[in-house]
N, C-alpha and C positions, 0 to 999 in steps of 0.2 A: 540695826540689822533687820532685814525684810525677811518676810514670811512666806515660805515657797510651799505650794499644796499641788497635788494633782488630783483632778475632779474626774471620776468616770463617771458618765452619763448613760443611762439608757433613754431611748426615746421611743415615741410612738410611730409605728410602721409607717414608713415613708415620709417621717418628718425629719430626718436627720439634717439635711441640708437647709431647712428652716431654722433649725435650732443653732446651727453654725453660725447663720447671718445675724442671729440675735447675740450670739456670744462675742462676734468680733466687734460689736458697740462698745463692750465693756473695757474700761482702759485696765483694768488689773489682769486681764487675761494676756497671756505672754505668748502661749502656743496652743495651737487646735490640731488635733489629728483624728480623723475618722477611722476607727478601729473595727476588727470582726470579732466575734465571739459574744458573750454575755452582756456586754456594753458597747455603744455604739460611737462614743467619742471620748476622747480623753484630752482633759484640758490642763494646762499648767497656768497657774495664778501665781502672782507676787502682791502681797499686801504688807503694811507697817506692823499690824498687830493680830492676835488672835480675835479680838473683837471685830476688826475688819473683816476678817475670814469668815466668820459668823455672819456677819452684816450681809455680804455680796452672796453667800450661799442662801439664806433664809428670804433675803429681800430682793434679790436680782436672778440668780439662775434658778432657783426653785420655783421662781413665779413664770417661768417661760412655759407656756401651757403644754406644750408637747413633749415635756419631759416626763417621764414614768417613774424614775428614779435617779439617785445620786448616790455615790460613795466618794467620800473626801478622806486622801491619804496626805497628811502633812508632812513634809520633808524634815527628818531629825538632824541630817549633817549637811 
């Protein structure tokens, strides 16, 4: 059973589109939307395990230099 999560991303000013282009390269990313509010981007990811979710967050998404902050919301149903 796949694990889905929404990741809210706050980017550096003027860098949102750059972050979107980097996120598009990740096969786990299923949907990307630019939003308004305290976060700039919401991303839907799908992975096999919670370990995979941790890996993509810590080693791929949070390593994008223009990202200030993320909040991860795993889907429970």
